[in-house]
Structures are given as structure tokens and as C-alpha cells.
C-alpha positions in Angstrom: 129.8 97.6 106.1 127.4 97.8 109.1 129.8 99.9 111.0 130.1 102.4 108.2 126.3 102.4 107.9 126.2 103.6 111.6 128.8 106.2 111.0 126.8 107.6 108.0 123.7 107.7 110.4 125.7 109.5 113.1 127.1 112.0 110.6 123.7 112.6 108.9 121.9 113.2 112.3 124.7 115.8 113.3 124.4 117.6 109.8 120.6 117.7 110.1 120.8 119.1 113.7 123.3 121.7 112.4 121.1 122.8 109.5 118.2 123.1 112.0 120.4 125.1 114.6 119.0 122.8 117.3 122.1 121.2 118.6 125.1 122.8 116.7 127.4 121.8 119.4 126.8 118.1 118.2 128.9 118.8 115.0 131.9 118.8 117.3 131.3 115.1 117.8 132.0 114.2 114.2 135.7 113.6 113.9 138.0 113.5 110.9 137.9 109.9 111.1 134.0 109.9 110.8 134.3 112.0 107.7 136.9 109.5 106.3 134.6 106.6 107.0 131.7 108.4 105.1 134.1 108.8 102.2 135.2 105.1 102.4 131.4 104.2 102.5 130.9 106.0 99.2 134.1 104.3 97.6 132.6 100.9 98.8 129.4 101.7 97.2 131.4 102.3 94.0 132.8 98.8 94.2 129.4 97.3 94.8 127.6 99.2 91.8 128.5 96.4 89.3 126.8 93.4 87.8 127.8 91.3 91.0 125.4 93.3 93.2 122.2 91.5 94.3 118.9 92.9 95.5 119.4 91.1 98.7 122.7 93.1 99.2 121.1 96.5 98.6 118.3 95.7 100.9 120.5 94.3 103.7 122.8 97.3 103.8 120.1 99.9 103.2 122.2 101.3 100.4 119.3 103.4 98.7 118.2 104.8 102.1 121.8 105.7 102.9 122.5 107.5 99.3 119.0 109.2 99.7 120.1 110.6 103.0 123.4 111.9 101.4 121.6 113.6 98.4 118.9 115.4 100.4 119.8 119.1 100.5 117.9 119.6 103.8 120.4 117.2 105.6 123.2 119.6 105.1 126.0 117.4 103.8 128.8 119.5 102.2 129.8 119.4 98.6 130.6 117.1 96.9 129.0 114.3 99.0 125.4 114.8 97.6 126.7 114.8 94.0 128.6 111.6 94.4 125.7 110.0 96.2 123.3 111.1 93.4 125.3 109.3 90.9 125.6 106.1 92.9 122.0 106.2 93.6 121.3 106.3 89.8 123.4 103.1 89.3 121.9 101.2 92.1 118.4 102.2 90.9 119.3 100.7 87.4 120.0 97.4 89.3 116.8 97.6 91.2 114.9 98.1 88.0 116.0 94.8 86.9 118.5 95.9 84.3 122.2 95.1 83.9 124.3 98.1 84.9 126.5 99.9 82.4 129.7 98.0 82.0 131.9 100.9 83.1 130.5 100.5 86.6 132.3 97.2 86.9 135.8 98.3 86.1 138.6 98.2 88.7 138.5 102.0 89.0 134.9 102.9 89.2 134.1 106.5 88.5 131.0 108.4 88.8 129.9 110.6 85.8 131.2 113.9 85.1 128.6 115.4 87.2 130.6 114.3 90.2 134.0 113.9 88.9 135.5 116.2 91.5 136.4 114.4 94.5 136.5 114.5 98.3 139.6 114.7 100.3 139.9 115.0 104.1 141.9 117.6 106.0 143.4 116.1 109.1 143.0 119.4 110.8 139.2 119.7 110.2 136.1 117.7 110.8 134.6 118.5 107.4 135.7 117.0 104.1 137.3 119.5 101.8 137.4 119.6 98.0 140.3 118.7 95.7 139.4 119.9 92.4 142.2 118.3 90.4 141.3 114.7 91.5 138.7 112.3 90.6 136.6 110.3 93.0 137.7 106.7 92.4 139.3 104.0 94.5 143.0 105.1 93.7 142.8 108.8 94.7 141.4 110.8 97.5 140.7 107.9 99.6 142.4 108.4 103.1 144.3 105.2 104.2 142.2 102.9 102.0 145.3 100.6 102.0 144.4 99.8 105.6 140.9 99.2 105.1 139.5 95.7 105.3 140.1 93.5 102.2 136.3 93.4 101.4 136.6 97.0 100.5 139.6 96.8 98.2 138.6 93.7 96.3 139.2 93.9 92.6 136.3 93.7 90.3 135.8 90.1 89.0 137.9 89.4 85.9 135.2 86.9 84.6 131.5 88.1 84.7 129.1 85.3 85.2 126.5 85.5 82.4 122.7 85.7 82.8 121.0 82.4 81.7 117.7 81.9 80.1 115.7 79.0 80.9 114.7 76.4 78.4 111.2 77.4 77.0 109.6 74.2 78.2 110.9 74.5 81.9 108.1 74.1 84.4 109.0 77.1 86.5 111.0 79.4 84.4 109.8 78.5 80.9 107.3 80.4 78.8 104.2 79.1 80.7 105.8 79.0 84.2 105.2 81.3 87.0 108.8 82.7 86.7 108.6 83.1 82.9 111.2 85.6 81.1 113.1 85.8 84.4 116.9 85.2 84.0 119.1 83.7 86.7 122.7 84.4 87.4 124.4 82.1 89.9 127.7 83.4 91.7 128.3 83.5 95.3 124.6 84.3 95.6 121.7 83.9 93.1 120.5 86.9 91.2 117.4 87.5 89.1 116.5 89.9 86.3 113.8 90.3 83.7 114.7 89.3 80.4 115.7 92.4 78.5 114.2 91.1 75.3 110.8 90.9 77.1 108.4 93.7 77.0 107.1 94.1 80.5 103.5 95.4 81.1 103.4 99.0 82.3 102.5 99.1 85.9 102.1 102.9 86.3 98.4 102.9 85.6 95.5 103.7 88.0 93.0 101.0 88.7 93.1 97.1 88.2 95.4 97.2 85.2 93.6 94.1 83.7 94.1 92.0 86.9 91.4 90.1 88.8 91.2 90.0 92.5 93.4 87.0 93.8 96.1 87.3 91.2 99.1 85.5 92.6 102.8 86.2 92.0 105.8 84.2 93.4 108.3 87.1 93.6 108.1 90.9 93.5 110.0 90.7 90.3 107.3 88.9 88.7 104.8 91.8 89.6 107.1 94.2 87.8 107.2 91.9 84.7 103.4 91.6 84.7 102.6 95.3 85.5 101.2 94.8 89.0 103.8 96.8 90.9 106.7 98.5 89.3 109.4 98.5 92.2 111.5 95.4 92.9 111.8 96.3 96.6 109.8 99.3 97.6 106.2 99.0 99.0 104.9 102.2 97.4 104.8 102.7 93.6 103.6 106.0 92.1 104.5 109.6 91.5 103.8 113.0 92.9 101.2 113.8 90.3 98.8 110.8 90.4 99.8 109.4 93.8 100.3 105.7 94.3 99.5 103.1 91.7 100.2 100.3 93.9 101.1 99.4 97.6 102.7 96.1 99.0 101.6 95.2 102.6 104.5 93.2 103.7 105.6 94.1 107.1 105.0 92.2 110.4 104.8 93.8 113.7 106.6 90.9 115.4 109.7 91.9 113.1 109.5 95.7 113.8 106.7 96.6 111.4 104.1 99.3 112.0 101.3 98.1 109.8 97.8 97.4 111.4 95.8 95.2 109.0 92.0 94.7 109.6 91.2 93.4 106.1 89.0 96.0 104.5 91.0 98.7 106.5 94.7 98.9 106.7 96.8 101.3 108.5 99.9 101.2 106.4 103.1 102.6 107.7 105.9 104.4 105.9 109.5 103.6 106.3 110.9 104.5 109.7 112.9 107.8 109.4 115.1 109.9 111.7 113.2 113.3 111.2 109.6 114.6 110.9 109.9 115.3 107.2 108.0 113.1 104.7 110.1 110.7 102.6 109.2 110.1 99.0 106.7 107.2 99.6 104.8 109.1 102.2 104.5 111.9 99.9 103.2 109.9 97.1 100.5 108.3 99.3 99.8 111.7 100.6 99.1 112.8 97.1 96.6 109.8 96.9 94.6 111.2 99.7 94.4 114.4 97.7 93.6 112.9 94.3 91.2 110.2 95.7 92.6 107.7 93.0 92.2 104.0 93.9 95.3 102.0 94.8 96.1 98.5 93.9 97.0 96.7 97.3 99.0 93.5 97.3 99.7 91.4 100.5 102.7 89.5 101.0 102.9 86.3 103.0 104.9 87.9 105.7 102.2 90.6 106.6 100.1 90.3 109.8 96.6 89.8 108.1 95.0 86.7 109.4 94.1 85.6 105.9 97.4 86.4 104.3 98.7 84.4 101.3 100.5 81.3 102.4 103.4 82.1 100.1 104.3 84.8 97.7 102.0 87.9 96.9 98.4 88.1 96.2 96.3 91.1 94.8 93.4 92.1 97.2 91.8 94.7 95.0 91.5 98.6 95.0 91.8 100.6 98.2 91.7 104.5 98.8 94.1 106.4 101.0 91.7 108.5 103.2 93.8 109.9 106.1 97.4 110.2 107.4 98.7 110.4 111.0 102.2 111.3 111.9 103.7 108.9 114.6 107.0 108.9 116.6 108.6 107.0 119.5 111.9 107.0 121.4 114.3 104.2 120.6 117.1 102.9 123.0 119.8 105.4 123.4 117.6 108.4 123.2 117.1 108.4 119.4 113.6 109.3 118.1 112.1 107.7 115.1 109.3 109.0 113.0 106.7 107.3 110.4 103.5 108.2 108.6 100.4 105.8 109.2 98.1 105.9 106.3 94.5 104.7 106.5 93.5 102.7 103.5 89.9 101.7 102.9 88.9 99.1 100.4 86.7 100.3 97.7 83.1 99.2 98.0 81.5 96.9 95.2 84.4 94.5 94.7 84.3 90.8 95.2 85.9 89.4 98.4 89.5 88.4 98.9 90.3 85.2 97.0 91.5 83.1 99.9 92.0 80.1 97.5 95.1 81.7 96.0 97.8 80.6 96.0 96.5 77.2 94.8 98.0 74.0 95.9 99.7 73.7 92.5 101.2 77.3 92.7 102.4 76.4 96.2 104.2 73.6 94.9 105.6 75.7 92.1 106.7 78.3 94.5 108.9 75.7 96.4 110.6 75.0 93.2 111.7 78.6 92.4 114.9 78.4 94.5 116.0 75.4 92.5 116.4 77.5 89.4 117.4 75.6 86.2 
């Protein structure tokens, strides 16, 4: 999977350069085998887009980022790659939203919707994929040499689906009064979590405190979705292009490649690293916050660089405003250039200070028990 991810980046960079007419000769470096691997990557995503997929898997392999790259028209991917990727992106977003995917996604022959039922086939005499209008994009047709692919890419869908389990109502952690209330668990090779579909989560797409007091603490990001603090299970910027950001999670550490600079009441918040100077969706949302002036809920995770960060979990730090943006870039090893946006967030005056007593000792003890499940 990691090899295929590198191939996708290589092909994506070449397509983008071709579109911009900066280095058209670079397209010659994309071989027929590379296009085959792009197709194999999408087929692999078809296999993964079922109930067995975990948030950890999506994050580790950067699935949403890769699919977003495939769908962007400015990247120049030929038809039908963007359409197929768009359908896959919708399926994985369903998983990220904490819902169980549609059962048809877990059949042995996973097929996108009719929007992308036409498939890709690869001409051996060309470096670009061609269209076979009579075939469907699935794991049985139009997948060049898939029989020779590693077993992991050809594994059949599990015959027995592990059900989501609800905790006893009096469970200390996952019960009705516990810190992980109304969150279900499914234990397979890895442990997965989702919000109980019978529970009505609080809406998080609200400007302002949304009923929270400064210092509110959460053991997992999924708990923030449940309670309406932040409505993304993984992303750091939640909002839209009209209102701007509702909430931001400060989580990265410079020691682990992050670009955030955290001074407490002033935070220089970094967007996701990208391979071009065009703004990604999160950056556009925060840029809109600069224009609207709307306050943003800021949550710090225990992994961030702030000296008084929470010991574990996530802590609400109050309202901030995005006041400016600065575009940054640097060269990586191998000559590749990376870009990111650095937003200056200023804490709104007149609020109480950070609640450094959260999490409490009891909350820290409960946090240690979350992984035990029930």
C-alpha cells in the first residue's frame, strides 16, 4: 500500500506539471506500469471501503488525501479516474462520520455507483489509461494483472461481519454516565469505534461556545463529535466556505514534523502539507474565517507543543479569531517542494483563562481504561 501511495504521488505531480505546462517532459517518466498501479490502488480502496475499515487505517495510508488528489480537476487526471475516486471518497467519508457503510460496499465485487460504472483499462502501448465503456470498475474486470498482485489486495470480503457492541448501561467508561457513553465498539483484528446510531449527537456546526465551558475535556475525537464540540473524526479544521471554521484542533508537534507554533493566547496554526501552492479545503475554510471575523472554538490535544497542554485527550481552550495567513514552503530531500499555510489565531479577550486542572485525576484514570473496552 505504501508503494502504491508513492506511485500515486508521482503520477499526481506529473499530471499537475503537465497541466501547468511547466515541465511537460515529466509525463514521459510515467510508465504504463505506473498507470496500472494507480488503477490497482483504486481497486484496493474498493476492497477497503467496507465495515472492516478503521479510522487508523484511513489515516495511516492517507486515503482521503490521495482520493482528494485524484478528484481535483486542476490536477489533470484523465477520465474516469476523478469520477471513480469521488465515489470512493464518499464511501470513506461515511466511515469517518462514524456511520456503518452501506452493506453493498462489502460484497466480494465492490462497485462504485452509476456515476462511475464505466471503468479504466490500460493500453500497453500508452502511458495513459484508456476507457473501456462496456466494463464496470470492480475487482474482476479491467484490473491489469491483478492475479499477480500481493494477496492483501485480493483478499475476499469477510464472510462473517463482526457486529458493533453496545456497552452495559452501568459501565463505568462506556455506560450512560461514562466518558465514552453512546460509543460502540467492534473488535476484529483491530478495535473500531462508532457513535451509536440510535443516539442523537449535538450539532457541532455552530459559531461560538456551543454550550461548552472553557476546560471541557474529551477522551477521544469521536466524543467531541458526539457532544458537538468538533464535527470531524480526524481532520483538524471543521467548518464551511460560508461561515468559515467552527472549530480547530491543535494537535501536531514540531518534533514529529508539525508546523504549528503555539504561544498560548496566540497560535500559528499550520494547514496540512501539500505539493502545490493552491489552498486545500481546510485552508480555504480558515481563510474565510479571516474574512468573516467569526470566532473559532480551539481544542488542544495532548500531542501539541503548548507547554500547558492537556496530559491526555482533548481540552477546550476557548474562542479564538483567525486574523492573518502566511504562505510557507520549503524543499524536502530529493528536490520536492512542500507548501503550507500558517494562520495566526488570536484568543478572544474577556474569557476566563485556560483550565489547567483538566483533565482531572479521575478523568485521567478513566482515560487509561478506554482501551480496555467492555
